[in-house]
C-alpha positions in Angstrom: 74.1 -48.6 12.9 74.0 -51.9 14.8 73.6 -49.0 17.8 71.2 -48.0 16.8 69.1 -50.9 16.3 70.1 -52.2 19.6 69.0 -48.8 21.2 65.8 -49.0 20.2 63.6 -50.8 22.2 64.8 -48.9 25.4 64.5 -45.6 23.4 60.7 -46.2 22.8 60.2 -46.8 26.2 61.8 -43.8 27.2 59.1 -42.3 24.6 56.2 -43.9 25.9 57.0 -43.0 29.5 57.3 -39.1 28.5 54.5 -39.3 26.4 52.3 -41.6 27.2 51.7 -42.9 24.3 51.5 -46.3 23.7 53.1 -48.3 21.1 52.7 -50.8 18.3 55.3 -53.1 16.1 54.2 -53.4 12.5 55.5 -54.5 9.7 56.6 -52.6 5.9 53.8 -51.0 4.2 53.2 -50.8 0.6 51.7 -47.7 -0.5 48.1 -48.8 -2.0 48.2 -45.7 -4.4 51.8 -45.4 -5.7 52.9 -49.4 -5.3 56.2 -48.8 -6.2 56.9 -46.7 -2.6 56.8 -49.0 0.6 58.1 -47.8 3.9 58.8 -49.4 7.3 58.3 -46.9 10.8 60.0 -48.1 14.2 55.9 -48.0 15.8 52.7 -47.4 15.4 50.4 -45.1 17.1 47.1 -44.9 17.9 45.0 -44.8 13.6 47.1 -41.7 12.9 50.7 -41.8 14.0 53.8 -43.8 14.3 57.3 -43.0 15.6 60.8 -42.5 13.7 63.5 -43.0 16.6 67.1 -42.7 15.7 70.0 -42.9 17.9 73.1 -39.9 18.1 76.5 -40.0 18.7 77.6 -36.7 20.2 81.2 -35.7 20.6 82.8 -34.9 23.9 80.5 -32.5 25.8 78.1 -32.1 22.9 74.4 -31.4 24.0 71.8 -33.7 22.1 70.9 -30.4 20.8 74.4 -29.4 19.0 74.9 -33.0 17.9 71.5 -32.7 15.8 72.1 -29.4 14.6 75.4 -30.1 13.7 74.5 -33.3 11.7 71.5 -30.6 10.1 69.1 -33.1 11.7 67.5 -29.9 12.9 67.6 -26.3 12.4 67.1 -23.5 14.7 65.3 -20.0 13.7 65.9 -17.0 15.3 64.0 -17.3 18.5 66.0 -20.6 18.7 63.2 -22.9 18.7 64.3 -26.4 16.8 62.5 -28.4 13.7 63.3 -31.2 12.1 65.3 -29.8 8.7 62.4 -30.6 5.5 65.7 -31.2 3.3 67.4 -33.9 5.6 66.8 -37.6 4.6 65.0 -38.2 8.1 62.5 -36.0 6.6 62.5 -37.6 3.7 62.1 -40.6 5.0 59.1 -39.8 7.2 57.3 -38.1 4.8 57.5 -41.5 2.9 56.3 -43.8 5.9 53.1 -41.2 6.0 51.9 -41.9 2.7 52.8 -45.2 2.5 51.1 -45.9 5.4 48.6 -43.5 5.0 48.9 -41.5 8.3 49.0 -38.0 9.7 52.0 -37.3 11.4 54.9 -38.9 12.9 56.6 -38.4 16.2 60.8 -37.6 14.6 62.6 -39.2 18.4 66.4 -38.6 19.2 68.2 -40.0 21.6 72.1 -39.4 22.5 72.4 -41.8 25.3 70.6 -39.9 28.2 68.8 -36.2 26.9 65.2 -37.8 25.0 64.4 -35.5 21.9 60.6 -35.5 20.0 59.7 -33.5 17.8 55.8 -34.1 15.3 56.5 -34.2 12.3 52.9 -33.7 9.9 52.2 -35.3 6.7 52.8 -32.5 3.4 51.1 -32.3 1.0 53.4 -29.7 -1.2 56.0 -32.2 -0.3 54.6 -34.7 -2.6 53.1 -31.9 -5.0 56.6 -31.4 -5.8 59.2 -35.0 -5.4 55.8 -37.5 -6.5 56.3 -36.9 -10.1 59.8 -37.2 -10.2 59.5 -40.3 -8.1 56.9 -41.8 -10.9 59.4 -40.9 -14.1 62.5 -43.0 -11.8 60.3 -45.5 -11.1 58.5 -46.0 -15.1 62.1 -44.7 -16.9 64.8 -46.4 -14.7 64.0 -48.8 -12.5 60.7 -50.9 -14.1 62.8 -50.4 -17.6 66.4 -51.9 -16.2 63.2 -55.1 -14.9 61.5 -55.8 -18.0 64.5 -55.4 -20.2 67.9 -56.2 -17.9 71.0 -54.4 -19.5 72.6 -52.9 -16.7 73.6 -56.0 -14.8 75.2 -57.6 -18.0 77.6 -54.4 -18.6 75.2 -52.9 -21.5 74.1 -48.8 -20.8 70.5 -48.6 -19.5 68.1 -48.5 -21.6 66.9 -44.6 -20.9 70.7 -43.7 -22.4 69.2 -45.5 -25.5 66.8 -42.9 -25.8 64.2 -44.9 -24.4 61.6 -44.3 -22.0 58.3 -45.6 -20.2 56.2 -44.0 -23.0 58.1 -45.1 -26.1 57.2 -48.6 -25.3 53.5 -47.9 -24.2 53.1 -46.3 -27.6 54.9 -49.5 -29.2 52.6 -51.8 -27.5 49.5 -50.0 -28.9 51.1 -49.9 -32.7 
């Protein structure tokens, strides 16, 4: 991770030279619609995009494409085209960054020390229709309850394990 952070600026310079894109530094974004979600892309591009940069470490003699496949970051189609693996954590990371920044696309950029891999990923509404209900449930029924009624830090069972959830407390409040 330290190597990736130290390499980030150099990778971004190579990306800008290759694509001609101008990037702008940014900070942490909190989703306006879902304020329990936040993200920090590596750099912004125009009004619609951003980049997410990763440094990968190939084994002896391994190409950049081979290391991306080995790490399951990308998958290969029958016609040998590479695409970002939609079940990899980097795909999830970029989807969350797009949701929180309201941007339409991300360029995934990977460097192995010499070769550069760039692939555009677009916002996926179906991804969010599948995953957002689970995230909301986890936030309201686990995180928020633990923040309001801390038990785990005191060595007790999580309040949700006792049969309580956000709806239970909301119903009690309305009585």
